[in-house]
Structure formats: C-alpha cells, structure tokens
C-alpha positions, 0 to 999 in steps of 0.5 A: 348639149348644154352651154356649160358642157360645150364650154368644158368640151371646148376647153378640153379640145381646144384647150385653155392652154392655148389662150395661156400660150397666146398670152405667153407669146404676147408676153415674149413679144413684149420682152423682145421689144423691151430687149430691142429698146434696151439695145437701141438705147445702149447703142444710142448712148454709145454713139453719144459717147463717141461724139463726146469723146471725139469733141473732147479729143479735138479740144485736147489737141487744139489746146496742146499744139503750138499757137503758131500753127493756128495763128501765124506770128509776125506778119507784114506790119510786124508783131504789134502792128495791123498784122495777125501776129504778136497781139493776135488781132489787128486792124478793125479787130484790134479796135473792137477788142480794145473797146471791150470793158474786159481783157478778151484774149484771142482764145477766150471765145473758143474756150467759152463755146467749146466748154459749153458744147462739151457740157451739153455733149457730156450731159446727153451722154450720161443722162437727163437727170439734174444731178447728171447735168451738174456732173457733166458741167463738173466733168467739163471744168475738170477736163479743162483744168486737166488740160491747163495742167498739161499745158504748164510744162509745155514751152509754147503753152502755159497754165492760165487761171483765166482760161480755167475761169473761162472754161468754167463760165462756158460749162455754166452756160452749157449747163443752163442751156441743157436745163432750160431745154429739158424744162421746156421739154418737160413743160411741153410733155405736161401740156400734151397729156 
C-alpha cells in the first residue's frame, strides 16, 4: 500500500469527520466555559449590587431617623456642658472640635466616609471604565442630595447645603481612590506582561 492510499483509507474508515467532531466538541467546551464565565460574572455583579444597595439603605435609614436615637440629648452637665447633648461633643472632644480651622459638625465625618465608600461600591457594581467611575461619583452625590430633600419636611431633620457639600467631597475622595487603585492595577498588569 502506498502512503497516499493509506491516508485516504484512514480518512474513509476513521473519518476526517472525527477530527472535525473533536474540533466541534472542543469549541463547544470553550462556549460552555464562556457561558459559565458570563454567568459567574453576572452573579458576581449581582452580589456587588446587593452590597451596594444594602449600604445605600443603611445611609438612608441613618439619615432619616431622629438624631436623638443616635446621640442622646441633654446629659448630666446640661445641653451645652460637658455631656453629649446640645452641642453634641463635650470635654476633650469639644476642645478638639473647637481647635479645628473649620466648623466640623458631628455628622460630617460620617458623610465624608459614607459617600466615599458609596462611590467605591457603586463604581465596583457598574464597571471599571473611567466614565463609569465618574458616573458612580455622580450617583453618590445625587443620592445624597435626594436624602437632603427627603430630610427637608421632616421635623427632626433639615435640608443642609453643608451636608450636600461634604457628601460631594466624600464622593470625590471615593472617586480618587477608585481611579488610583485602578491605575496601580493597570501599571502592575503592564509590568507583568
């Protein structure tokens, strides 16, 4: 038998289609892997949204409940004394707050950190592109502004432009953090290639 005849015979008996079937099976496996990866990415994104939504709800509830539920008013030394009421900060805490060059309210640090974290969470949930990061910061600022609007008619709360500004600064801090982390990751990926 010649080599040419043997190759033709093998193609007939074993079938060239077997090789093609193997290729199709491998392609099907790759498609299944891609489908699984897409499903896993979708599930991961859904989990990120659950965490983001939960955090946003915590901010909303904390922003609408009476402050007296969080910080008791009055106290042993009266509303403006060393207790926790009235001025909100007493003793050494009052001295530290009074020493600051800006008027820092009791809730300002919570606004700053809360909206920075909210920006990071929204950014993780919607994507990793720079435009999406900016959208996340804008969404956090809009959410904070909406909460301030909700507080306006509530007797124990009020609309405060200062809170809106601190929310925006917090969102900007979160935006800078996300962009910086992404830039570090991109630089690390480039170095590893």
